[in-house]
N, C-alpha and C positions, 0 to 999 in steps of 0.2 A: 457561556454557550458551548455546548459540545459540538464538535465538528468532525464528521467522518468524511473522508475523501476516497473516491474510487482509485483503485490501483490494480494492475495486472500482475498475477504471479508469474515470474519468469524462471525461477529455479528453486528447488528445495535445497537449502544450505546445511541443514542439520536435522536429520529425521529423528534422532533421539530427543532433541529439545523442541521439535515441532516448529522449526524456523524456516522461513523462505525469504527469497529476494523478490521484492515487488517493485514495479516501475509505476511511479505516480507522476504522470505528466513529464516524463523524461528524467525524473530524479529517482534513482534506485536506492531502496533502503531495505534493511532486514526487518521483517515483521514476524510475530508469532501467528501461527495458523492453528493454535490449539482449539479455538472456537469453531473452526470450520474443517477440522481434520476429517480425512476419510481413511478407510483401512489402507488404501494405497495412496500415500501423499503425492505421488507423481500425477495423479488424476487432477490435482489443483493447478498444475502448470498450464498457463494459458487462460485460466479463469480470472474473472473480474471479482474483486472483493471490496467491501467497504471498510476502510482502515481508520481506526481511532486510537490514538496514543500507542502506536506500535503494535496493535492487535488487529488481525483480519477478523471483523465481527460477523460478517455474513457474506455469502456469495450472491453476487448480482449479475444480471445479463449485461452484455456490451452496450445495448441501447440505453438501458437505465444509467449505466456508468457515464456515457457521453452526455446525456441530459443533465445529470447531476453536476458533472464538471462544468458544463456550460452555465448552469444556474449559479454555481459558486463563483465562477469568474465574474459573472455579471454583478454579484454582490461584492466583489473585491476581496472576500475572505480567503478564497483559495490562493490568491497571489501571495498574500502575507504568509500563509502557512507553508506554501511551496518554497518561498524565499528562506524561511526559517529552516526547513528541511535541507535545502541546498547548503546553507551556512553550517548546519550540523554535519552534513556529508563531508564538506570541505575540511571542517576541523578534524574529523576522523581520518581523512586521507593524510592531513598534514602531521598527524601523530604517528603515522606508521613508518 
């Protein structure tokens, strides 16, 4: 099953590589914004996107993001994915 999780773009980290930092339920991770890039990437800061395997696949509104996160939590799938992301983030921090 493919799972896309809403996240909010908080910072553009590398304009050349089209990378940004996204906040996904309190977990920050770098994602590619190549699929949703605008001429001025800073326009994406604050936007909600649907993230799948490290790629922001589409821009969504805040209401849709909240409803999707709630539905995923209800299914229990988001929790497992968020835990895996947190483990990955912790591993990256430990290697720095």
